[in-house]
C-alpha positions as CSV (number, residue, x, y, z in Angstrom):
1,M,25.1,50.9,149.7
2,Q,24.6,48.1,146.7
3,L,21.4,47.4,145.5
4,N,21.1,43.4,145.5
5,N,20.0,42.0,142.3
6,S,15.8,42.2,142.9
7,I,16.1,45.8,144.0
8,R,18.4,46.9,141.3
9,G,16.2,45.4,138.6
10,L,13.1,47.5,140.0
11,A,15.0,50.8,140.7
12,N,16.0,50.4,136.6
13,G,12.7,50.2,135.7
14,A,13.3,46.8,134.8
15,A,11.1,46.0,131.4
16,H,10.3,49.6,130.8
17,R,12.5,51.4,128.5
18,P,12.1,55.3,128.5
19,V,12.1,56.8,125.0
20,L,13.8,60.0,123.5
21,V,15.8,59.9,127.5
22,E,18.6,61.9,125.9
23,E,16.9,64.2,123.4
24,L,14.7,65.3,126.7
25,A,17.7,66.4,128.3
26,G,19.3,68.0,125.8
27,L,16.5,70.2,125.1
28,L,15.6,70.7,128.7
29,E,19.1,71.7,129.8
30,P,18.5,70.9,133.4
31,Q,20.9,72.6,136.0
32,P,22.1,71.9,139.4
33,D,19.7,73.9,141.6
34,D,16.4,73.7,139.6
35,T,13.3,72.6,140.6
36,V,11.8,69.6,138.6
37,I,8.4,68.2,137.8
38,D,8.1,64.9,136.1
39,C,4.6,64.6,135.6
40,T,4.3,60.8,135.2
41,F,6.8,59.2,137.1
42,G,6.1,55.7,135.9
43,A,9.6,53.5,136.7
44,G,11.3,56.9,136.7
45,G,13.2,56.1,133.4
46,H,13.7,60.0,132.3
47,A,13.9,61.0,136.4
48,R,17.4,59.0,136.4
49,R,18.5,60.7,133.8
50,M,17.8,64.0,134.8
51,A,19.2,63.3,138.0
52,V,22.3,63.2,136.3
53,D,22.6,66.7,136.3
54,L,21.1,68.0,139.0
55,G,23.0,69.1,142.9
56,K,22.0,69.1,146.1
57,D,19.8,72.5,146.1
58,A,18.1,70.8,143.0
59,L,14.1,70.0,144.2
60,F,12.7,67.0,142.2
61,I,8.9,66.1,142.3
62,G,7.4,62.7,140.7
63,I,3.9,62.7,139.8
64,D,2.0,59.6,138.9
65,L,-1.8,57.6,139.2
66,D,-0.2,54.5,139.4
67,P,0.6,53.5,142.7
68,L,3.1,51.2,141.9
69,A,5.1,54.2,140.8
70,S,5.7,54.8,144.0
71,R,7.6,52.3,144.7
72,Y,9.9,52.8,141.8
73,F,10.3,57.0,143.3
74,E,11.3,55.7,146.8
75,L,14.2,53.4,145.4
76,F,15.0,56.3,143.1
77,S,14.9,58.8,146.0
78,Q,16.9,57.0,148.1
79,Y,20.3,57.5,146.5
80,Q,20.1,61.2,145.4
81,P,21.7,64.2,147.1
82,F,18.7,66.8,146.5
83,R,15.0,66.8,147.6
84,C,12.3,64.5,146.3
85,R,8.8,64.6,146.7
86,F,6.2,62.1,145.3
87,I,2.9,62.9,144.7
88,Y,0.2,60.3,143.6
89,G,-2.4,61.0,141.9
90,N,-3.6,62.7,138.3
91,F,-0.9,65.2,136.8
92,A,-3.2,67.9,136.1
93,D,-5.3,68.2,139.5
94,A,-1.2,67.9,141.4
95,L,0.2,70.7,139.0
96,G,-2.9,72.9,139.4
97,Q,-2.5,72.8,143.0
98,L,1.5,73.5,143.1
99,A,0.4,76.4,141.5
100,Q,-2.1,77.7,143.7
101,N,1.0,76.8,146.3
102,G,3.2,79.2,145.0
103,L,5.6,76.7,143.4
104,A,7.8,78.2,140.8
105,A,9.2,74.9,138.4
106,D,12.1,75.1,136.3
107,L,11.4,72.2,134.4
108,V,7.9,70.4,134.1
109,Y,8.0,66.9,131.5
110,L,5.1,64.7,130.3
111,D,5.6,61.4,129.3
112,L,2.1,60.3,127.8
113,G,0.2,57.0,127.4
114,V,0.5,53.7,128.7
115,S,3.7,52.4,130.1
116,S,5.6,49.0,129.4
117,M,5.3,48.3,133.2
118,Q,1.0,48.6,132.9
119,V,0.9,46.9,129.4
120,D,3.6,43.9,130.7
121,R,1.3,43.2,133.4
122,P,-1.7,41.0,132.0
123,E,-3.8,41.7,135.1
124,R,-4.3,45.3,134.7
125,G,-6.2,44.8,131.0
126,F,-4.0,47.1,129.2
127,S,-3.4,44.3,126.5
128,Y,-4.9,42.8,123.5
129,S,-2.4,40.1,123.8
130,Y,-3.3,38.0,127.1
131,S,-6.9,36.9,128.7
132,A,-7.3,39.2,131.6
133,P,-10.0,41.4,133.3
134,L,-11.1,44.5,131.1
135,D,-10.0,46.7,133.4
136,M,-7.3,49.6,131.6
137,R,-7.2,51.9,134.7
138,M,-4.0,53.7,135.2
139,D,-5.5,54.2,139.1
140,P,-7.7,51.3,140.8
141,K,-9.3,53.9,142.8
142,N,-11.1,54.8,139.3
143,P,-14.8,53.5,139.5
144,V,-14.5,53.1,135.8
145,T,-13.1,50.2,134.1
146,A,-13.5,49.3,130.3
147,R,-15.5,46.5,131.4
148,K,-18.2,49.2,132.5
149,L,-18.2,51.0,129.6
150,V,-18.2,47.8,127.1
151,N,-21.4,46.5,128.8
152,E,-22.9,49.6,129.8
153,L,-22.9,52.5,127.2
154,E,-25.1,52.8,124.3
155,P,-23.7,51.5,120.7
156,G,-23.6,55.1,119.6
157,E,-21.7,56.6,122.5
158,L,-19.2,53.5,121.9
159,A,-18.8,54.2,118.2
160,R,-18.0,57.8,119.0
161,I,-15.4,57.0,121.5
162,F,-13.8,54.1,119.0
163,K,-13.7,56.6,116.4
164,A,-12.8,59.9,118.2
165,Y,-10.0,58.4,120.7
166,G,-9.1,55.2,118.5
167,E,-9.9,56.6,114.8
168,E,-11.4,53.1,114.2
169,R,-12.8,53.0,110.8
170,Y,-15.4,50.5,111.7
171,A,-16.1,51.8,115.1
172,R,-19.7,51.6,114.1
173,Q,-19.8,47.7,113.1
174,I,-17.9,47.0,116.1
175,A,-20.0,48.9,118.4
176,R,-23.2,46.8,117.3
177,R,-21.5,43.5,117.6
178,I,-20.5,44.3,121.2
179,A,-24.1,45.3,122.1
180,Q,-25.3,42.2,120.4
181,E,-23.2,39.6,122.0
182,R,-23.4,41.6,125.5
183,N,-27.2,40.6,125.1
184,K,-26.5,37.3,125.6
185,T,-23.3,37.5,128.2
186,L,-21.9,39.9,129.6
187,F,-17.9,41.2,128.6
188,E,-15.6,40.1,131.4
189,T,-12.1,39.5,129.6
190,T,-10.0,41.1,127.1
191,L,-9.7,38.3,124.9
192,Q,-13.6,38.2,124.8
193,L,-13.5,41.8,123.3
194,V,-10.9,41.0,121.3
195,D,-12.8,37.9,119.3
196,V,-15.8,40.1,118.8
197,I,-13.8,43.0,117.2
198,K,-12.2,40.3,114.7
199,G,-15.7,39.1,114.1
200,A,-16.8,42.6,113.5
201,I,-14.4,43.9,111.0
202,P,-14.1,42.7,106.9
203,M,-11.6,39.9,106.8
204,P,-8.8,42.0,104.8
205,A,-8.9,44.3,107.9
206,R,-8.3,42.0,110.2
207,F,-4.6,41.6,108.4
208,G,-3.7,44.9,107.5
209,S,-1.2,47.4,110.1
210,G,-1.0,46.3,113.7
211,H,-3.5,44.1,115.6
212,P,-7.2,44.6,114.9
213,A,-8.1,45.1,118.4
214,R,-5.2,47.9,118.4
215,R,-7.5,51.5,117.8
216,V,-10.4,50.2,120.0
217,F,-8.3,49.2,123.3
218,Q,-6.5,52.6,122.7
219,A,-9.9,54.5,122.8
220,L,-11.3,52.5,125.7
221,R,-7.8,53.4,127.6
222,I,-7.9,56.6,127.0
223,A,-11.5,57.1,127.6
224,V,-11.2,55.3,130.8
225,N,-8.4,57.2,132.0
226,D,-9.7,60.7,130.9
227,E,-6.3,61.2,129.0
228,L,-7.0,63.8,126.4
229,G,-9.0,65.8,129.1
230,S,-6.2,65.2,131.6
231,L,-3.5,66.4,129.2
232,S,-5.8,69.6,128.3
233,R,-5.7,70.6,131.8
234,G,-2.8,69.5,132.3
235,L,-0.8,71.6,130.1
236,E,-2.3,74.9,131.1
237,N,-1.4,73.8,135.0
238,A,2.1,73.4,133.9
239,L,2.7,76.7,132.1
240,A,0.8,78.0,135.8
241,V,3.5,76.9,137.6
242,L,6.6,77.1,135.2
243,A,8.6,80.3,136.4
244,P,9.4,82.3,133.3
245,G,12.1,81.1,131.3
246,G,10.9,77.5,132.7
247,R,10.7,75.0,129.9
248,L,8.0,72.6,129.0
249,A,8.2,69.2,127.6
250,V,5.4,66.9,126.3
251,I,6.3,63.6,124.6
252,S,3.4,62.0,122.7
253,F,2.4,58.5,121.5
254,H,0.0,59.3,119.0
255,S,-2.1,62.1,116.8
256,L,-4.6,62.7,119.1
257,E,-2.6,63.6,121.9
258,D,0.4,65.3,119.6
259,R,-2.6,67.7,117.8
260,I,-3.6,69.0,121.3
261,V,0.1,69.7,122.2
262,K,0.7,71.4,118.9
263,K,-2.1,73.3,119.3
264,F,-1.6,74.3,122.8
265,F,2.1,75.7,122.0
266,A,0.9,77.5,119.2
267,G,-2.2,79.2,121.0
268,K,0.4,80.4,123.4
269,T,2.8,82.3,121.1
270,G,1.0,85.2,120.7
271,K,-0.4,85.1,117.1
272,C,-3.8,86.5,116.2
273,T,-6.6,83.8,116.1
274,C,-9.2,86.4,115.2
275,P,-11.2,85.4,111.8
276,P,-9.8,87.0,109.0
277,E,-13.0,89.1,107.9
278,L,-12.3,91.3,110.9
279,P,-11.0,94.5,110.3
280,K,-8.8,94.4,113.0
281,C,-7.1,92.4,115.8
282,V,-9.5,91.9,118.9
283,C,-8.4,88.5,120.5
284,R,-5.6,90.7,122.1
285,A,-3.3,87.5,121.9
286,Q,0.0,87.5,124.4
287,A,2.9,85.6,123.9
288,E,3.3,83.4,127.1
289,L,5.8,80.7,125.2
290,R,8.5,80.6,122.6
291,V,8.7,77.2,120.6
292,I,11.9,75.2,121.0
293,T,11.1,72.4,118.3
294,R,9.4,74.0,115.2
295,R,9.2,70.4,114.2
296,P,8.5,67.4,116.8
297,V,11.7,65.3,117.6
298,T,11.5,61.6,116.9
299,P,13.4,58.9,118.2
300,S,16.3,57.7,116.2
301,E,16.5,54.4,113.6
302,H,18.9,53.1,116.2
303,E,16.1,53.7,119.4
304,V,13.2,52.3,117.4
305,T,15.3,49.1,116.4
306,E,16.3,48.3,119.6
307,N,12.9,49.7,121.8
308,P,10.0,49.2,118.7
309,R,7.6,51.1,121.2
310,A,9.3,54.2,120.6
311,Q,8.5,54.1,116.9
312,S,5.6,56.8,117.5
313,A,7.0,58.9,119.8
314,K,7.3,62.9,119.3
315,L,8.6,65.1,121.9
316,R,7.5,69.0,122.1
317,V,9.4,71.7,124.0
318,A,8.5,75.0,124.8
319,E,10.3,78.0,127.1
320,K,7.6,80.0,129.2
321,L,8.1,84.0,128.3
322,G,9.1,86.1,131.2
């Protein structure tokens, strides 16, 4: 059966371009009868590459918080010879439930951060380039929005979020200016916030590296969706659902995510974590993972040229020990 042009565009992810596709497949080494879990299915870019190596006895599970992803998954699954299952929800919770149900996966991978199908839809409020409602929710059912945080949090808490999740140098100045402005008019749109951010930072900083609102928008997105908390819980649950010899891969897009992944992998290799002043080891560290990527894999110059959003991507892979 041939897809018509409009359906084909959706099935191919349209504007979304997945990163490190071949590198991911090469390190995970999918086999025909594998059970594979794609924790952030999105538009299915990585899934389509993984499907090339899967046979009729494979099981493919896609997870995503964004309802739009279910449409992509439906199109993806229609043309596969193997069993497919979609789970709508947070990947950390879904992995935990799958582990409790006794599933043993061969491959689990996460492509973190916001996807092009979210950024490029102005009404979602993820982008600082369009005027849109201050939303930033990956899950529309989430009661927390960027508008709620910006209008209701104390300046000190806003500053903490901007600093911790966005590594924003001018976090306190921006938070104070937001508090001043919302006393006059509540924030409703992305460009309202952008204007205030620009006005709160020194003139030279407005023309530095990247858009002046980039770090604050990243911080709000992470806070709205509890991205770092989900990642920490998700890594533990991914390890629980993996079968011995199974592999776990994570593609991250900023240093906060990558540090969590790096620390998690290192902490599961069995190295002693006791303070050096102790005369002997008391932590009883046991090796649960073998790190495959001693250094993170990054996109080639060609990929970055073709897809600038790939520039900050880092891929780490580990194997579960028996």
